[in-house]
N, C-alpha and C positions, 0 to 999 in steps of 0.2 A: 426612575425614567427606564434603568438598567434591570429592574424584577420584570416589567411590563414587556420589555421588550425578548427577554428568554424565556417568558411566558408565554410571547407570541410565536416564540419559535419550537417550539415545546407539542403549541396547539398547533404546528402547520405539519408536521412528523404523523399524523395520525388520519386517520383514512372515515370520511366521509359515511353515512348510510345510503347513498345511493352508492357508491364504489362500491362495497361491500354488497348489496345486493344483486349489483351487475356482477362481481364474480365469483356470487353465488347461482347465477342462475348458468352462465357460461359452463363453471362447472359440472352444471348438473347433463346440460346437453353434451358437455364432449364427452362425461361418463354413460348419456344413455345412446349414444353415437355407438363407444366404444361396447357397448351394451347387445347392442343391435349386429354387429359385426362378431364377435365372441358367440352369439347363438344360433346364426346362423353357421357358421365358421364346422359348431358341434352340430348342428342338426343334417349339412354337407358331411362329417368326418361320420356318423351316425349311418344313415342311408348310403354312402361308400361301405361299408362295413356288415351292413345286411346285405345288400349284391355280394358282393365280394366273400361272404358267408354262405349265401346261394346257389353260388355256381359253383362253390368250392365238389357238393355234391350233383352237380347236371356236368360236371366236366370230368368227373372218374366214372360217372355212371354211359358217359358217348364214349369213353376207354375201353370201358368192356365190352360194352357194344360194336364196338369197332373191330375189336380184335375175336370175339366171337361170330360175325356174320362173315368177318373177312375173311376166316377158317373153316368158314362149313366146308363139312364131307360130301365127295357125293353119293347118293342112296344104293350104294352098294358094297360086296363085303359083307365078314362076318360081322364085326361090331358096327358100323354102320346102317343108319337105318332109314325113312322115310323123312323126306320133310313135306313138313303142312306147316303148310299161312294160313291162317280162319280167320274171317270176317265179320266185324256183327255191328250192327247203327242201329241204335237207341236214339232217336231226339234228335238226329241228326249229329250224331257222336257216336266216334268209330270209336270200339270197344276189341282190337286186332289182338293176334296168340301167333306165337307162331315158336314152333317145333323142331329142331336138327342134330344132326350130330357136329360134334368141331373138333378138330385137333388143338383144343385149348387146354386142355387137363395140366397140371402141373404134377409131376412124379415126386413125391413121399413118399419117407421112412413110415408115418403114420395113413397113407394113399396110395402103396406101392400098386396101381393099376396101371393103364398104356396112359399116353397122352388123349384119347378118342374118351367124349364125354360126352353122355345127351342135355344138354342145353332148349331150355323150355321159357318167355319174354309172355306173361299176359302181367292185366290190371287188378287186384283185386280191391279191396273192401277195406276204404280205411282202418288201419289199428285205431281204441281206444282214445290214446292220446289226443290223438288227428280229428277224431270225431266232434268236439267242441268248437273245434277252428274251423270246422266245415258251418255248425249253425249259425255260426258269426256272419259268414258271407254268406247263407243265404244260398251255394251253388254248390251239394256234394261234391267232393273229389276222393280220387283213386289214387294205389301205390303201386307202379311199379315194382313189380317180383321178376326178377330169374332164378331159375329152379336149376338146379344140376344136380345130375347124374351118373355116379363114375364107375361106380362096379358093374360095368355092363357084362361078367357074366357071373353073376351072384345066379346061385342054385336058387332062391326066394327072393320072391318082387322087394324091391326096400324102395323104398319114398323116397322121394328125390331134396333137395339140399333148400331148404326155399331162403332167400335174402330181397331184400327190400331197399333197390337203388334207389328210389324216388318218391315224394308222398305231394301231396297236394294234386295230382296228377289229373286234368280234367281226358283228353284223353287219349289213345296210340292210335299211329297208322302207319301200315308199312305195307310195301308197294313194291313189287320182286317185276325184273326184266330180262323178258327173256330170248331179247338181240333184235328185238324188233319194237314190240311197243311193251307198257308198265303193266302191269296186272295186280286185282288189290287182293290176289288169295293164288296159294299157290300148294299144288297136290304133287309130285313127284310119281304115286304109285300111277296116274291117271296119262302123266308126261312121260312114259316111257325113262322113269326116272332121271330127271332132266334137273341139272340144277341152276337156278336161276342166275344171268352174268353179273347183276349189281342189284343190292336192296338200298330201297331208299323211307326213310322212318326219319317222321315227326311226331313230336311229343306237346299236345299242348299245357298250358298247366291252370287250375284257378287261380283266378285272386284273392289275397290271400286279406282282403277287408273287404267293402261294400265298395267305398271310393275309392280306392287303385283302381288300375286303368288294366286292361286285359297283359299277361308277362309276353315277353318273348319268347314262342313255342322253339323247342332244341330240334335243330336239324341235323339229318345226318343224311352223305348218301355213303355207300360200300360197297366197293368192285367185291368180289366175291372173286381170292386169292385163286380155288383148286381151277376157275372157271376160266380164269386168264391165262392159265397155264393152259389147258384144254384148248381153248383158242388160238392161242397165237404156236403149239404144238399141229392140230390144224391147218394153220395156214404154208407152217414153213412145210409142213408136208406136202402139200400140193403142190409152193409153190418147186417144189424137184422138178 
């Protein structure tokens, strides 16, 4: 009788097949839920990292452009030249170009010229490494180029130093404020060497893939510092 009771107690300590299957199913459900949460967090991390990585060049380009246009010089004097803002449109897409002189040149031992430099902004065709991405998207894109000429007193014509600030650009729109209205183009040679009061820049980007929605454009509203000083001086003089 004692042997039967001992055997019965040993048998009661085990698990039934139904209990094992239930525990396995619960474990599988929990693991599936954990994997879904982990996978979602990983995708969110990759998306945020991609957005941050894409935003760094845009922030750098915005800082450079703000500095150049804000320190635009009046088209008078020996070194400063005309301010030219050209606009062109193809298939309802703007490809504007700006050429002016700015006091943003850094004086170094390698470049011992003055701080006045000639600056150009325009769109150029994508480089070889970016054309493959354009073909995948089905939409051509261009690169935003900043061209700088430092030595303005050179006896021979030197080509500007070109730097691609942004890639995957679809359009570049630059508008100029004359104090009353916004103009799509600007030519100081026909405007009595006038300097715009402000500049509005809009850069649109092509989607990186066919499924991706249109990216948020880069918008800049820049007050020209030299123009602001001139306007303030004129106001003070008239008040006296």
